[in-house]
N, C-alpha and C positions, 0 to 999 in steps of 0.2 A: 494601307487596306481602307477604302471607302466603303462606307453602305447609305443603302437610301432607305426611308423611312417617311411613310406617307402618315404613321400617329404612330405614339410612343407606345410602347408596351405595359403593363399590368405591374404596378407595383404598390406595396399598401401604405395608405395615408397621403397618398399624393391626390389632392383633390384639386380640378380645377373649378375656378367660380364662372359660370357660364350663364348671362343674363338672360330672360325669358323677351321673345321677337318682340318688338314693341308694335302696336297696332298702327298700320299705314293708313292714312287718310285718304277715303277715295273722295274724287274729283269727278265730275261726268266726263269730263273735256279730257281727263289723263287714263291711259292704262294702269291698272294694277300692275308694280314692280313690285320683284322679287330683291329681295336685300339679303345677298350671301353669307356678308361678313359684317356688315354694318352694324347687325343686331348682337353682335357678342361683342359685349363692352370691353373686355380684356385683351383685344389684340389689337396691337398698338404696328402703326403701317412703317415696312421698313423698303429701304432701297431694292429696286427691281419686284416689288408688285405691282402687277397690273390691275389700277383701280377704276371705277367710274362715277364721273360727278353729274349727276343729275340737277338740274333748276327746274320744277317744276312749272309747268307752262312756258317754257322755255326751252323750243327744240334746238335753236341754234347755240345752247350756253349745253349741252349734252357733250361730255367729250371721255373715252375711253385711252388712258393713258398709262405708258408705266412711269414707275416712280425714279428718275435720275439719282445718279451715283451720290450725288450730292444730297440726297433724302429730299427735293423738291420736284414741285412738276408745275407747267406754265398755263395759268389758265384765263379766258376772254375775260377782259375788262378788268381783269382784277391783279394779273402779271404772275410772279415769282410766289409761289407758295411752300413753305416747309410744312411737310407735310409727316416724315421717317420720326417716328416716335410718338406719335401721336396717335389715338382713338381716331377711328371716323367719325364719331359723331362731334370731338372738337374741330377735327377738318369742314364739315359740316359747317359750323356755328362759326368758326373763320372765313368762308368763303361769302358765308352770308351777311358779317357783317363789312368783308370788303365792296360786296354790290351794294351798301344801302345808300353810295351817293350815284348810282344809276335809277333809283324809283323814285317817285315821289311819294307813293305811298306804300304799304306794306312789302318787305321783300317777299318774294316766293320761296318755299322750303326750298332746302338743298337737300340732297340726298348722296352719300357718298358710300359705295360698294367695292369692297374688294375681290373683284373677282378671280384670279392668278393668284394667291398668295407667292412670293421668291423663297426657295428653299434657304434656310440657315443653316448654317454650316460652322460643326465645333467638333475639337479633337478630345479625347478622352484615352490618356496616358496611365502606366504607371501598375498597380496590381488589382486589375478588373480581369473579369474573363475574356473578353474580344477586345483590347485597347486597336485606337485607329478613329478614321475621318467619321463623322457621321452627317446629316442632315436630316431636315423636320420642315413643315410647313408652317407650325404651330409655335407659339412659346411654351417653352419647357422652364423647368427649375434643376437644381443638380441631382436631385434625390431621380428624376426620370431620365436624366442622361448618363447615369447610373444603369439606371435597368437597361435602355438601349445597349450600353456597353459588356452588359453580362453581370454584370453586380460585381462587388468586391470581391476579391479570393481570400481564402482561409487565414492568411496574414494582412492582409491590406488593413491599414490605421485609419479607419472610419472616420477619427475624431480628429484629422487632418490634413483633412481634403484644401486643395490649395486650387482657387482657378485665377488663371493668369487672363489679363483683359488690356487690349490694345487700344488706346485712349487719345485724342488729340493733346493731351501734357502729359503722354509718355505710358508706358506698362504699369497697370495696377494691380494689386495682388487682395483678394480674397480669400476667406478663410469658412470653410463651412463644417462641420460635425453633426455626421446622421450616425453615430454610432446607437446612441441612445434611442432613435427612431427604430433601430431594427430588433427592438426587445419586440416580445410578445402585448405588453402593456406601457402607456407611454403617457405622461401627464404634463400640464401646462410648462411647466418648467425645460421638461425637454424639447418643446419645442422651441420653445425663446433662447437655448442654448444651442439650437441645431444650425439657427444662419441658413436657411432654403436658400440658395441664392439664385434671382433666376438667371436663368440661359442668356449671351447676348450672341449675336454672329462673331466668328473667331475669335472664341473663349477656347481657352485651352485647359481642363482639367485635370487634375494630376493628383492622383490615389496613390501615397506612398504605402 
């Protein structure tokens, strides 16, 4: 069963750190441009995202492109740039540094925006309310993934959650213990023991 979610359901103690949008520097010769996702410091670009790269004062270097399956984009005067797993701000720095050889003076400011995030797919199995495959367009952790799957059932072992992750080196096994977080009162030690694993595309979460 496949579920499509644009936003994650509410769950206590799940807090997403979102940075305030940086103030854009207005220049008389340039339009004021919105930055839909580049201002969100926690968002990591992934394959399939539609992104825009804009070099201020250089209309010829404005590009809207989709991140390739290998996590790269091709940008004029720079070539292939690895962007998957990086923050938009990090990609801005990489492109600007790569363009330095093209300018005698200061390199123009580079803006990277994620126009359309690609859905991230993951699977939740075991003792949860609604096991299945889910999609989300933003980064989530194991607690939020369980929330989307209806939470653990009465007999779920929330202290022995397993996350299976495919990596270039083979299958990786991660463990999470969120049982203590389900109590009304949580201390710092509970947060350390919990190991709130960030979910990546293709992960399989098993709740025994």
